[in-house]
Each structure stands twice: as structure tokens, then as C-alpha cells.
LUMFI-836306 format. One record per residue: residue in one letter; chain; x, y, z of N, C-alpha, C in turn. Coordinates in nm, 3 decimals, decimal comma, m for minus. Example, Ala and Ser with C-alpha at 12.3 -4.5 7.8 and 13.67 -1.06 7.14 Angstrom:
2
(A A (1,319 m0,569 0,780) (1,230 m0,450 0,780) (1,320 m0,330 0,780))
(S A (1,285 m0,225 0,708) (1,367 m0,106 0,714) (1,290 0,003 0,787))
END
This chain:
243
(X A (25,495 4,825 5,367) (25,360 4,769 5,357) (25,343 4,682 5,233))
(X A (25,431 4,700 5,131) (25,420 4,625 5,006) (25,515 4,506 5,001))
(X A (25,576 4,472 5,114) (25,672 4,362 5,117) (25,620 4,248 5,204))
(X A (25,638 4,125 5,156) (25,609 4,007 5,237) (25,734 3,975 5,318))
(X A (25,726 3,991 5,448) (25,842 3,973 5,534) (25,837 3,837 5,602))
(X A (25,951 3,797 5,658) (25,956 3,669 5,727) (25,874 3,673 5,856))
(X A (25,873 3,789 5,921) (25,794 3,800 6,042) (25,646 3,817 6,007))
(X A (25,561 3,794 6,105) (25,417 3,810 6,083) (25,386 3,957 6,059))
(X A (25,305 3,985 5,958) (25,269 4,124 5,928) (25,188 4,182 6,043))
(X A (25,218 4,306 6,076) (25,143 4,373 6,182) (25,015 4,433 6,125))
(X A (24,920 4,459 6,212) (24,796 4,524 6,168) (24,822 4,668 6,125))
(X A (24,924 4,730 6,179) (24,959 4,865 6,135) (25,000 4,865 5,989))
(X A (25,078 4,764 5,948) (25,117 4,752 5,807) (24,995 4,726 5,719))
(X A (24,904 4,642 5,767) (24,785 4,612 5,688) (24,692 4,733 5,680))
(X A (24,686 4,812 5,786) (24,602 4,932 5,781) (24,660 5,034 5,683))
(X A (24,791 5,045 5,678) (24,854 5,133 5,581) (24,830 5,082 5,439))
(X A (24,834 4,950 5,423) (24,804 4,889 5,294) (24,660 4,920 5,254))
(X A (24,568 4,910 5,350) (24,427 4,940 5,322) (24,408 5,085 5,284))
(X A (24,474 5,175 5,357) (24,463 5,317 5,326) (24,508 5,346 5,183))
(X A (24,610 5,274 5,138) (24,663 5,298 5,004) (24,581 5,228 4,896))
(X A (24,567 5,096 4,908) (24,505 5,019 4,800) (24,352 5,024 4,802))
(X A (24,290 5,026 4,920) (24,144 5,036 4,924) (24,098 5,175 4,878))
(X A (24,173 5,278 4,915) (24,138 5,413 4,871) (24,152 5,426 4,720))
(X A (24,263 5,378 4,663) (24,281 5,387 4,518) (24,179 5,300 4,445))
(X A (24,142 5,186 4,503) (24,039 5,102 4,442) (23,905 5,175 4,439))
(X A (23,872 5,241 4,549) (23,748 5,318 4,552) (23,748 5,432 4,453))
(X A (23,863 5,499 4,439) (23,874 5,609 4,343) (23,851 5,558 4,201))
(X A (23,918 5,448 4,164) (23,903 5,394 4,029) (23,761 5,345 4,005))
(X A (23,703 5,281 4,104) (23,567 5,230 4,090) (23,468 5,343 4,062))
(X A (23,481 5,454 4,137) (23,391 5,568 4,119) (23,419 5,640 3,987))
(X A (23,545 5,647 3,947) (23,577 5,710 3,819) (23,513 5,632 3,704))
(X A (23,520 5,500 3,711) (23,458 5,418 3,607) (23,307 5,438 3,604))
(X A (23,248 5,452 3,722) (23,103 5,477 3,727) (23,071 5,614 3,667))
(X A (23,152 5,714 3,698) (23,130 5,846 3,641) (23,144 5,847 3,491))
(X A (23,235 5,765 3,439) (23,259 5,762 3,294) (23,158 5,675 3,220))
(X A (23,126 5,559 3,277) (23,047 5,460 3,202) (22,918 5,418 3,272))
(X A (22,897 5,466 3,396) (22,778 5,425 3,469) (22,784 5,280 3,514))
(X A (22,905 5,230 3,532) (22,925 5,089 3,566) (23,037 5,076 3,667))
(X A (23,022 4,984 3,765) (23,127 4,959 3,864) (23,209 4,837 3,820))
(X A (23,335 4,853 3,783) (23,413 4,739 3,734) (23,451 4,637 3,840))
(X A (23,436 4,671 3,969) (23,474 4,577 4,074) (23,353 4,512 4,141))
(X A (23,233 4,549 4,099) (23,111 4,503 4,167) (23,070 4,367 4,112))
(X A (23,147 4,264 4,144) (23,122 4,132 4,087) (22,995 4,067 4,143))
(X A (22,960 4,099 4,267) (22,835 4,045 4,323) (22,716 4,095 4,243))
(X A (22,712 4,225 4,215) (22,603 4,281 4,136) (22,604 4,231 3,993))
(X A (22,722 4,219 3,933) (22,731 4,172 3,796) (22,684 4,027 3,784))
(X A (22,723 3,945 3,882) (22,679 3,805 3,880) (22,528 3,795 3,899))
(X A (22,474 3,877 3,990) (22,329 3,877 4,012) (22,255 3,923 3,887))
(X A (22,311 4,022 3,816) (22,245 4,074 3,697) (22,243 3,972 3,585))
(X A (22,341 3,882 3,582) (22,342 3,778 3,481) (22,216 3,693 3,490))
(X A (22,174 3,665 3,613) (22,054 3,583 3,631) (21,931 3,651 3,572))
(X A (21,929 3,785 3,580) (21,817 3,859 3,521) (21,827 3,859 3,369))
(X A (21,949 3,868 3,316) (21,966 3,871 3,171) (21,937 3,737 3,106))
(X A (21,955 3,628 3,182) (21,930 3,494 3,127) (21,786 3,480 3,081))
(X A (21,694 3,541 3,156) (21,551 3,531 3,122) (21,511 3,630 3,013))
(X A (21,602 3,723 2,977) (21,571 3,821 2,874) (21,616 3,774 2,737))
(X A (21,605 3,865 2,641) (21,641 3,830 2,504) (21,766 3,902 2,456))
(X A (21,828 3,982 2,544) (21,945 4,059 2,504) (22,071 3,978 2,532))
(X A (22,117 3,904 2,433) (22,234 3,819 2,448) (22,361 3,902 2,464))
(X A (22,363 4,021 2,405) (22,482 4,106 2,412) (22,513 4,145 2,556))
(X A (22,412 4,188 2,631) (22,434 4,227 2,771) (22,478 4,107 2,854))
(X A (22,422 3,991 2,828) (22,459 3,870 2,901) (22,606 3,835 2,878))
(X A (22,649 3,841 2,753) (22,787 3,810 2,720) (22,883 3,914 2,779))
(X A (22,840 4,041 2,776) (22,927 4,147 2,830) (22,950 4,126 2,979))
(X A (22,845 4,095 3,054) (22,860 4,072 3,197) (22,950 3,951 3,224))
(X A (22,933 3,847 3,142) (23,016 3,728 3,159) (23,163 3,760 3,132))
(X A (23,190 3,841 3,029) (23,328 3,879 2,997) (23,385 3,967 3,109))
(X A (23,302 4,055 3,164) (23,346 4,143 3,272) (23,390 4,061 3,393))
(X A (23,312 3,961 3,429) (23,347 3,874 3,542) (23,472 3,793 3,511))
(X A (23,479 3,742 3,388) (23,597 3,663 3,348) (23,723 3,748 3,352))
(X A (23,711 3,876 3,315) (23,827 3,965 3,317) (23,877 3,986 3,460))
(X A (23,784 4,003 3,554) (23,821 4,022 3,695) (23,893 3,897 3,747))
(X A (23,837 3,781 3,717) (23,897 3,655 3,762) (24,034 3,635 3,697))
(X A (24,046 3,670 3,569) (24,174 3,656 3,499) (24,281 3,746 3,562))
(X A (24,242 3,868 3,597) (24,336 3,959 3,663) (24,383 3,903 3,796))
(X A (24,289 3,849 3,874) (24,325 3,790 4,003) (24,416 3,669 3,984))
(X A (24,387 3,589 3,881) (24,468 3,469 3,854) (24,610 3,508 3,813))
(X A (24,624 3,606 3,723) (24,756 3,647 3,678) (24,837 3,709 3,792))
(X A (24,770 3,783 3,880) (24,839 3,837 3,997) (24,894 3,724 4,084))
(X A (24,814 3,621 4,103) (24,857 3,507 4,183) (24,975 3,436 4,119))
(X A (24,970 3,415 3,987) (25,079 3,348 3,917) (25,207 3,430 3,925))
(X A (25,194 3,562 3,909) (25,312 3,650 3,916) (25,372 3,648 4,055))
(X A (25,287 3,655 4,157) (25,336 3,655 4,296) (25,402 3,522 4,329))
(X A (25,339 3,411 4,288) (25,396 3,279 4,315) (25,532 3,264 4,247))
(X A (25,542 3,315 4,124) (25,668 3,311 4,050) (25,777 3,392 4,123))
(X A (25,739 3,511 4,168) (25,835 3,597 4,236) (25,879 3,541 4,370))
(X A (25,783 3,491 4,449) (25,817 3,438 4,581) (25,906 3,314 4,571))
(X A (25,882 3,233 4,468) (25,963 3,113 4,450) (26,109 3,149 4,425))
(X A (26,130 3,268 4,366) (26,266 3,314 4,335) (26,315 3,419 4,436))
(X A (26,246 3,425 4,551) (26,283 3,517 4,660) (26,292 3,662 4,612))
(X A (26,200 3,700 4,525) (26,194 3,837 4,475) (26,108 3,919 4,570))
(X A (26,170 3,994 4,659) (26,097 4,065 4,766) (26,005 4,173 4,710))
(X A (26,038 4,226 4,594) (25,961 4,338 4,539) (25,851 4,292 4,443))
(X A (25,815 4,164 4,446) (25,719 4,115 4,347) (25,585 4,187 4,357))
(X A (25,540 4,216 4,479) (25,412 4,287 4,494) (25,422 4,429 4,438))
(X A (25,537 4,492 4,459) (25,560 4,626 4,403) (25,558 4,620 4,251))
(X A (25,620 4,517 4,194) (25,627 4,504 4,049) (25,488 4,484 3,989))
(X A (25,405 4,403 4,055) (25,268 4,383 4,007) (25,191 4,513 4,012))
(X A (25,205 4,586 4,123) (25,136 4,715 4,137) (25,189 4,817 4,035))
(X A (25,318 4,814 4,009) (25,378 4,902 3,909) (25,319 4,875 3,771))
(X A (25,308 4,747 3,736) (25,249 4,711 3,606) (25,103 4,756 3,598))
(X A (25,031 4,740 3,709) (24,891 4,784 3,711) (24,881 4,934 3,692))
(X A (24,965 5,011 3,761) (24,962 5,156 3,749) (24,992 5,203 3,607))
(X A (25,093 5,143 3,545) (25,129 5,179 3,408) (25,015 5,144 3,312))
(X A (24,956 5,026 3,330) (24,845 4,984 3,244) (24,724 5,077 3,260))
(X A (24,696 5,119 3,383) (24,584 5,210 3,408) (24,608 5,345 3,342))
(X A (24,730 5,398 3,357) (24,762 5,527 3,296) (24,750 5,521 3,144))
(X A (24,798 5,412 3,084) (24,790 5,396 2,938) (24,644 5,382 2,892))
(X A (24,564 5,310 2,970) (24,422 5,294 2,936) (24,351 5,429 2,937))
(X A (24,380 5,511 3,039) (24,319 5,644 3,047) (24,367 5,733 2,933))
(X A (24,494 5,721 2,895) (24,547 5,800 2,783) (24,479 5,763 2,652))
(X A (24,450 5,636 2,634) (24,377 5,592 2,514) (24,241 5,662 2,508))
(X A (24,174 5,670 2,622) (24,044 5,738 2,626) (24,058 5,888 2,598))
(X A (24,164 5,948 2,647) (24,185 6,092 2,625) (24,212 6,121 2,478))
(X A (24,296 6,038 2,416) (24,341 6,065 2,280) (24,247 6,012 2,173))
(X A (24,183 5,899 2,200) (24,100 5,836 2,097) (23,964 5,795 2,152))
(X A (23,901 5,884 2,227) (23,773 5,849 2,289) (23,667 5,816 2,184))
(X A (23,597 5,708 2,208) (23,484 5,669 2,124) (23,390 5,583 2,208))
(X A (23,261 5,607 2,195) (23,165 5,528 2,273) (23,172 5,380 2,236))
(X A (23,220 5,351 2,116) (23,231 5,211 2,075) (23,337 5,137 2,156))
(X A (23,429 5,212 2,218) (23,536 5,149 2,298) (23,499 5,132 2,445))
(X A (23,382 5,180 2,485) (23,347 5,177 2,627) (23,351 5,037 2,686))
(X A (23,299 4,941 2,612) (23,297 4,803 2,660) (23,436 4,749 2,684))
(X A (23,527 4,775 2,589) (23,664 4,726 2,602) (23,736 4,793 2,720))
(X A (23,711 4,922 2,739) (23,775 4,992 2,851) (23,724 4,938 2,984))
(X A (23,595 4,912 2,993) (23,539 4,858 3,117) (23,596 4,719 3,148))
(X A (23,611 4,638 3,045) (23,670 4,505 3,065) (23,813 4,518 3,114))
(X A (23,887 4,613 3,057) (24,025 4,637 3,100) (24,030 4,681 3,246))
(X A (23,939 4,772 3,284) (23,936 4,819 3,423) (23,898 4,706 3,518))
(X A (23,807 4,621 3,477) (23,770 4,507 3,560) (23,888 4,413 3,578))
(X A (23,963 4,393 3,471) (24,085 4,312 3,477) (24,186 4,370 3,577))
(X A (24,204 4,502 3,571) (24,297 4,569 3,663) (24,249 4,563 3,807))
(X A (24,117 4,571 3,825) (24,062 4,561 3,961) (24,084 4,420 4,018))
(X A (24,079 4,320 3,932) (24,109 4,184 3,977) (24,252 4,172 4,024))
(X A (24,344 4,233 3,949) (24,485 4,237 3,991) (24,500 4,309 4,124))
(X A (24,434 4,423 4,136) (24,443 4,508 4,255) (24,396 4,433 4,379))
(X A (24,281 4,371 4,370) (24,224 4,302 4,486) (24,304 4,177 4,521))
(X A (24,347 4,105 4,420) (24,425 3,983 4,444) (24,558 4,015 4,510))
(X A (24,621 4,124 4,468) (24,751 4,161 4,523) (24,741 4,196 4,671))
(X A (24,643 4,279 4,706) (24,627 4,318 4,846) (24,584 4,199 4,932))
(X A (24,503 4,110 4,877) (24,457 3,993 4,951) (24,572 3,899 4,981))
(X A (24,657 3,875 4,881) (24,772 3,785 4,901) (24,873 3,845 4,997))
(X A (24,900 3,973 4,982) (25,002 4,038 5,064) (24,962 4,039 5,212))
(X A (24,832 4,057 5,239) (24,785 4,067 5,377) (24,730 3,935 5,430))
(X A (24,745 3,827 5,352) (24,689 3,696 5,391) (24,539 3,704 5,414))
(X A (24,471 3,782 5,330) (24,326 3,790 5,333) (24,268 3,894 5,426))
(X A (24,353 3,969 5,498) (24,299 4,067 5,592) (24,258 4,197 5,523))
(X A (24,315 4,227 5,407) (24,280 4,347 5,332) (24,238 4,307 5,192))
(X A (24,108 4,323 5,164) (24,055 4,299 5,029) (24,011 4,435 4,976))
(X A (24,093 4,493 4,890) (24,076 4,634 4,857) (23,948 4,668 4,783))
(X A (23,890 4,572 4,710) (23,766 4,601 4,635) (23,646 4,524 4,687))
(X A (23,667 4,427 4,774) (23,559 4,336 4,814) (23,495 4,384 4,943))
(X A (23,411 4,486 4,932) (23,350 4,547 5,050) (23,254 4,451 5,119))
(X A (23,180 4,370 5,043) (23,086 4,275 5,103) (23,160 4,180 5,197))
(X A (23,271 4,125 5,150) (23,348 4,034 5,235) (23,410 4,104 5,354))
(X A (23,455 4,228 5,333) (23,516 4,303 5,443) (23,412 4,339 5,548))
(X A (23,292 4,375 5,505) (23,185 4,403 5,601) (23,150 4,277 5,681))
(X A (23,150 4,163 5,614) (23,126 4,037 5,684) (23,233 4,010 5,788))
(X A (23,360 4,030 5,748) (23,471 4,010 5,841) (23,462 4,108 5,958))
(X A (23,421 4,232 5,929) (23,406 4,332 6,035) (23,297 4,291 6,132))
(X A (23,187 4,238 6,079) (23,078 4,192 6,165) (23,122 4,076 6,255))
(X A (23,200 3,985 6,198) (23,252 3,874 6,277) (23,346 3,924 6,387))
(X A (23,434 4,017 6,350) (23,528 4,073 6,449) (23,454 4,148 6,558))
(X A (23,348 4,220 6,521) (23,268 4,292 6,620) (23,200 4,196 6,716))
(X A (23,144 4,088 6,658) (23,080 3,988 6,744) (23,179 3,921 6,838))
(X A (23,299 3,893 6,786) (23,402 3,831 6,870) (23,445 3,926 6,980))
(X A (23,456 4,055 6,947) (23,497 4,153 7,048) (23,391 4,168 7,157))
(X A (23,264 4,171 7,117) (23,156 4,181 7,214) (23,153 4,059 7,305))
(X A (23,172 3,941 7,246) (23,174 3,819 7,326) (23,290 3,822 7,427))
(X A (23,408 3,865 7,380) (23,523 3,872 7,469) (23,503 3,976 7,578))
(X A (23,429 4,082 7,547) (23,404 4,187 7,645) (23,309 4,141 7,754))
(X A (23,223 4,047 7,721) (23,122 4,001 7,816) (23,162 3,873 7,888))
(X A (23,270 3,808 7,839) (23,311 3,681 7,897) (23,449 3,696 7,959))
(X A (23,460 3,663 8,086) (23,588 3,671 8,155) (23,688 3,569 8,100))
(X A (23,638 3,455 8,056) (23,728 3,351 8,005) (23,794 3,389 7,873))
(X A (23,733 3,483 7,799) (23,787 3,524 7,670) (23,840 3,668 7,674))
(X A (23,853 3,724 7,792) (23,894 3,864 7,805) (24,033 3,890 7,747))
(X A (24,117 3,787 7,748) (24,254 3,805 7,697) (24,256 3,831 7,547))
(X A (24,151 3,788 7,476) (24,145 3,805 7,330) (24,080 3,936 7,290))
(X A (24,036 4,016 7,386) (23,961 4,137 7,356) (24,043 4,235 7,270))
(X A (24,167 4,256 7,306) (24,251 4,351 7,232) (24,275 4,305 7,089))
(X A (24,295 4,174 7,070) (24,317 4,121 6,936) (24,194 4,143 6,847))
(X A (24,076 4,113 6,899) (23,953 4,131 6,821) (23,931 4,278 6,787))
(X A (23,963 4,367 6,882) (23,947 4,510 6,857) (24,043 4,556 6,746))
(X A (24,165 4,503 6,746) (24,263 4,538 6,644) (24,218 4,490 6,506))
(X A (24,168 4,368 6,499) (24,118 4,313 6,372) (24,001 4,396 6,322))
(X A (23,910 4,432 6,411) (23,795 4,514 6,374) (23,840 4,649 6,318))
(X A (23,939 4,710 6,382) (23,989 4,840 6,335) (24,048 4,829 6,195))
(X A (24,120 4,721 6,167) (24,178 4,701 6,034) (24,069 4,694 5,928))
(X A (23,963 4,618 5,957) (23,853 4,607 5,861) (23,780 4,740 5,843))
(X A (23,762 4,815 5,951) (23,695 4,943 5,940) (23,776 5,044 5,860))
(X A (23,908 5,040 5,875) (23,995 5,128 5,796) (23,980 5,095 5,648))
(X A (23,973 4,965 5,615) (23,956 4,924 5,475) (23,824 4,975 5,419))
(X A (23,717 4,960 5,495) (23,585 5,002 5,448) (23,579 5,153 5,427))
(X A (23,625 5,229 5,525) (23,617 5,375 5,513) (23,716 5,429 5,410))
(X A (23,827 5,359 5,390) (23,921 5,399 5,285) (23,856 5,383 5,148))
(X A (23,788 5,271 5,126) (23,721 5,249 4,999) (23,610 5,351 4,978))
(X A (23,533 5,376 5,084) (23,422 5,472 5,076) (23,473 5,612 5,045))
(X A (23,576 5,657 5,116) (23,629 5,791 5,091) (23,692 5,799 4,952))
(X A (23,752 5,688 4,908) (23,807 5,684 4,773) (23,700 5,698 4,667))
(X A (23,585 5,635 4,690) (23,473 5,646 4,596) (23,425 5,791 4,584))
(X A (23,411 5,857 4,697) (23,367 5,997 4,696) (23,468 6,084 4,622))
(X A (23,597 6,067 4,656) (23,701 6,146 4,592) (23,711 6,115 4,443))
(X A (23,700 5,987 4,408) (23,711 5,948 4,268) (23,601 6,006 4,181))
(X A (23,478 6,005 4,233) (23,366 6,060 4,155) (23,383 6,210 4,135))
(X A (23,423 6,281 4,241) (23,443 6,425 4,230) (23,559 6,459 4,137))
(X A (23,668 6,383 4,147) (23,784 6,407 4,061) (23,751 6,384 3,915))
(X A (23,672 6,279 3,888) (23,638 6,252 3,748) (23,547 6,360 3,692))
(X A (23,452 6,406 3,772) (23,365 6,514 3,728) (23,444 6,641 3,700))
(X A (23,552 6,661 3,776) (23,631 6,782 3,762) (23,735 6,773 3,650))
(X A (23,802 6,656 3,640) (23,916 6,644 3,549) (23,899 6,540 3,439))
(X A (23,796 6,456 3,449) (23,775 6,355 3,348) (23,883 6,248 3,351))
(X A (23,919 6,198 3,232) (24,014 6,088 3,225) (24,156 6,130 3,263))
(X A (24,182 6,261 3,268) (24,311 6,306 3,320) (24,330 6,262 3,464))
(X A (24,220 6,261 3,541) (24,228 6,216 3,680) (24,261 6,068 3,687))
(X A (24,207 5,988 3,595) (24,237 5,845 3,592) (24,383 5,822 3,554))
(X A (24,434 5,902 3,461) (24,576 5,893 3,427) (24,662 5,923 3,549))
(X A (24,624 6,027 3,623) (24,698 6,063 3,744) (24,696 5,952 3,847))
(X A (24,583 5,882 3,859) (24,574 5,772 3,954) (24,670 5,660 3,916))
(X A (24,677 5,630 3,786) (24,771 5,528 3,740) (24,914 5,567 3,772))
(X A (24,947 5,693 3,752) (25,082 5,741 3,781) (25,111 5,732 3,931))
(X A (25,013 5,766 4,014) (25,031 5,757 4,160) (25,058 5,613 4,202))
(X A (24,981 5,518 4,149) (25,003 5,377 4,181) (25,144 5,333 4,140))
(X A (25,184 5,375 4,020) (25,318 5,339 3,973) (25,426 5,399 4,061))
(X A (25,406 5,523 4,106) (25,504 5,588 4,192) (25,513 5,521 4,329))
(X A (25,398 5,481 4,383) (25,398 5,410 4,511) (25,478 5,281 4,500))
(X A (25,453 5,207 4,391) (25,525 5,081 4,369) (25,674 5,106 4,347))
(X A (25,706 5,208 4,266) (25,847 5,240 4,240) (25,918 5,282 4,368))
(X A (25,847 5,355 4,455) (25,905 5,394 4,583) (25,937 5,273 4,670))
(X A (25,846 5,173 4,669) (25,870 5,051 4,745) (25,991 4,974 4,692))
(X A (26,004 4,970 4,559) (26,118 4,901 4,498) (26,248 4,974 4,534))
(X A (26,247 5,107 4,521) (26,367 5,185 4,551) (26,410 5,169 4,696))
(X A (26,312 5,171 4,787) (26,344 5,157 4,930) (26,402 5,018 4,958))
(X A (26,347 4,916 4,895) (26,396 4,780 4,916) (26,539 4,765 4,865))
(X A (26,565 4,818 4,746) (26,699 4,810 4,691) (26,799 4,887 4,777))
(X A (26,755 4,999 4,831) (26,843 5,078 4,918) (26,876 5,004 5,047))
(X A (26,773 4,943 5,108) (26,794 4,873 5,235) (26,879 4,748 5,219))
(X A (26,867 4,685 5,102) (26,943 4,561 5,080) (27,079 4,587 5,018))
(X A (27,107 4,714 4,985) (27,237 4,750 4,930) (27,255 4,712 4,785))
(X A (27,146 4,687 4,715) (27,154 4,649 4,573) (27,148 4,775 4,488))
(X A (27,232 4,784 4,386) (27,233 4,900 4,299) (27,119 4,894 4,197))
(X A (27,078 5,011 4,148) (26,973 5,016 4,047) (27,024 4,967 3,911))
(X A (27,156 4,963 3,891) (27,210 4,923 3,762) (27,305 4,805 3,780))
END
């Protein structure tokens, strides 16, 4: 699911990708909310809130929201540059490597909070999480050619609505009946992404309440292990040694 193959990706691969990356995105998003009362991936809300802050006198909040959005965009941009660099050099594991770096960075960020927690660092940690969410969403979007956006629920709901409308139209029209199965498959992929993110949010909030930043460290380790497993499997299948 983490490899860009020569053949067209199947919806089964994208649904597995959604189960993994949308769920982990939801977990991290809810953990950040439990810790700081803020969603690091909610760029629609953050952008809307900027408009409200413009009319106010609190320049600090305005700048913080702007930095948060810039961090998300920067993460998405760096993910794209890394993927483009890897694909140009036929590096099949580039998506795994990006995810591995994200997992390690997340685990280290959580460890910083565990060892040196201070409310003065909350802003910096949130910016870091927003940056990582940009990487996360960009990676899944590129790998699936836009079919799986792990953090962008608004866009996924829109895509699901379009797929539902297309399926209903095909169900009612004999001339489009041949496309009915395709529209149903696309709709299922989007619904898996949405429910994966939702279930991840519920699990993430409960885990953070129970374990605190230790749970966030564990999530980073899980992401790194998933990526490392993809790299190991690729090297094994291609007959390349680890050393």
C-alpha cells in the first residue's frame, strides 16, 4: 500500500492506505486537541479564524494562526519535493522513507514534551504537529493520486458526495449502468477514509486522556514501524540486502 507501482493502484490498496494513514491522522489530531485544545490539521477552521482575528487587536493570535497554516503547507511542500526526488531516482521506498521520517519526528516531539514539558512550548509543539500533518496528508494524497486525503475530511466528504451522486445517477440510468460498480467502489474508498479518521479521533482522544504524551510517542513509533516494514518487504522482494 506504500509503494507506487507501475500498474494502476487498486481501490483495495487505497482503502488499506486509508485505514492506516487516515486512522493515524485522526489519532494525532485528537491527541493534539486533548493536549492543547487545538486541531493541527484543521486548516479550514484556522483560515476562517484568521478573518476574525484581523478585525481584533490580538496580533499574537493572528500571527500564530498564520504560522500554523504556513507550517502545514511547508510540510506538504517538503513531502512533494522528497517524493519527486525519490521517484526521479526510481527509489520505490520513497513514500516509506517519508513516513519513517515523520514517525521518528513525531516520537521525538512527544519525548520533548514528556521530558521538558512547559506551557511556553505549546505553540512550538503545535506548529511542529501541523508541519507533520502536512507531510502526512501530502504523502497519502500523492501515493493514491488524490483518492486518499488522510487529514482533509472536508474534501473527502465532497468527493464522497460526488461519488454518491454518480452512483445514484448510474443506478437510475440504463445508459450509465455499466459505471455503477465503479462509482460504488469509489464511494466505498471515501467512506473508509472518513470513518477511519473518525474512529482514529475517538481512539486518539481516549488514549491521550489515559496515557498522555506517552501515547503520542507510541503513535510515532507505530508509524515508523509501518514504514520500516514496507522498506523491509520491498528489499526482500527485490533481493536487495540491508547492508
